[in-house]
C-alpha positions in Angstrom: -0.4 -0.3 0.4 1.2 3.4 -0.7 2.4 5.6 1.8 0.8 9.4 2.5 2.4 11.8 5.6 -0.1 14.4 5.9 0.8 17.8 7.8 -2.4 19.2 8.8 -2.9 20.7 12.6 -6.6 21.7 12.1 -7.9 17.8 12.7 -11.5 18.4 11.9 -10.2 19.5 8.2 -7.1 16.1 8.3 -10.2 14.3 8.8 -12.5 15.5 6.2 -9.6 16.0 3.7 -8.4 11.8 4.4 -12.1 9.7 4.7 -12.0 10.1 1.1 -7.9 8.0 0.8 -7.9 5.6 3.9 -9.6 3.0 1.9 -6.5 3.0 -0.6 -3.0 5.1 1.3 -1.5 3.8 4.4 -2.1 7.6 5.3 0.4 9.2 8.6 -0.9 12.4 10.0 2.4 14.5 10.6 0.5 18.1 13.4 3.3 20.8 12.7 6.6 21.7 10.9 8.6 19.7 14.1 6.4 16.3 14.1 6.1 15.9 10.1 10.7 16.5 9.7 10.8 14.2 12.5 8.4 11.3 10.1 9.5 12.4 6.9 13.5 11.2 8.2 12.3 8.2 9.9 9.8 7.0 7.3 9.4 6.0 3.2 6.1 7.8 2.2 4.8 8.3 -1.8 3.0 11.4 -1.6 3.8 14.7 1.4 0.8 16.6 1.4 1.1 20.1 3.9 -0.7 22.8 4.3 1.2 25.8 4.4 -0.2 27.6 8.1 1.2 25.1 9.9 2.8 25.4 13.5 6.5 25.4 13.9 6.6 22.9 17.1 8.5 24.6 19.3 7.8 24.8 22.3 9.3 28.2 23.2 10.1 31.1 20.8 12.7 33.7 20.9 11.2 37.3 20.2 13.0 37.7 17.2 11.2 34.8 15.9 7.3 36.1 17.5 8.0 39.2 15.5 8.7 37.4 12.4 6.9 34.2 12.2 3.7 36.6 10.9 6.7 36.3 8.3 6.9 32.9 7.8 4.5 29.5 6.9 6.2 27.0 7.9 4.2 24.4 5.1 6.7 26.2 1.9 9.6 26.0 5.2 8.5 22.3 5.3 8.7 21.9 1.5 12.3 23.6 1.2 13.3 20.7 3.6 12.3 18.2 2.0 13.0 18.9 -1.0 16.6 19.7 0.4 16.8 16.8 1.6 14.9 14.5 -1.5 14.4 15.5 -5.4 12.3 12.9 -6.0 8.9 12.6 -3.5 6.0 13.9 -4.5 4.7 16.6 -2.3 0.7 18.6 -3.2 -0.1 21.7 -1.8 -3.6 21.4 0.6 -3.9 24.7 2.2 -6.4 27.9 2.1 -3.8 30.3 1.5 -4.4 32.1 -2.1 -1.6 34.9 -1.9 0.0 34.4 -5.3 3.9 35.5 -3.3 2.9 31.9 -1.5 2.2 30.0 -4.3 5.7 31.9 -6.0 7.6 30.8 -3.4 6.0 27.4 -3.5 6.9 27.0 -7.9 10.5 28.6 -6.8 11.6 25.1 -4.8 9.9 22.3 -6.8 7.2 23.9 -9.9 5.2 20.8 -10.7 3.9 21.1 -7.1 -0.3 20.9 -7.2 -1.6 23.8 -5.2 -4.6 23.1 -4.1 -7.4 25.6 -2.1 -9.5 23.5 0.0 -12.2 26.1 0.3 -12.4 26.5 -3.7 -12.2 22.2 -4.0 -14.1 19.2 -1.6 -11.9 16.2 -0.7 -13.3 14.7 -3.7 -10.9 17.3 -5.4 -7.8 16.3 -3.1 -8.7 13.2 -4.0 -8.7 13.2 -7.6 -5.1 14.7 -7.7 -3.9 12.1 -5.2 -4.8 9.5 -8.0 -3.0 11.3 -11.7 0.1 11.7 -9.7 1.0 8.2 -10.5 2.2 7.1 -7.4 3.6 3.8 -9.5 5.7 5.5 -11.0 8.4 6.5 -7.8 11.9 6.4 -7.5 13.7 5.9 -4.5 14.2 7.9 -1.9 18.0 10.1 -1.4 19.0 11.9 1.7 
């Protein structure tokens, strides 16, 4: 069975969307940036689904970090981190973020990443996008 790491901090959102995939895929959920990096390093996934607005996972933050946190989308930082370690695992973004500059940041990291807005699309759209990614054509993970 193909495996998915779904990075989503909102339980209701995760459950609503994952329901349409869990019959055909083994899904592991991460709730923040640190959790996602830890799970990604420990396991092999065929697909990573990333929400852009996720917590950092750090319990304490410096004043400097809190000042700049309003400009940081940890999902984008996660995509950068994953691509620095692995160029092959497929990534799908499912988010409410519509800002064009965020989409540009994502596509600057990897122009093949598809971005789905979860409020403009339903769970069926995510299911269809995953099925069209052809997860059977996976290459070995390189770290």
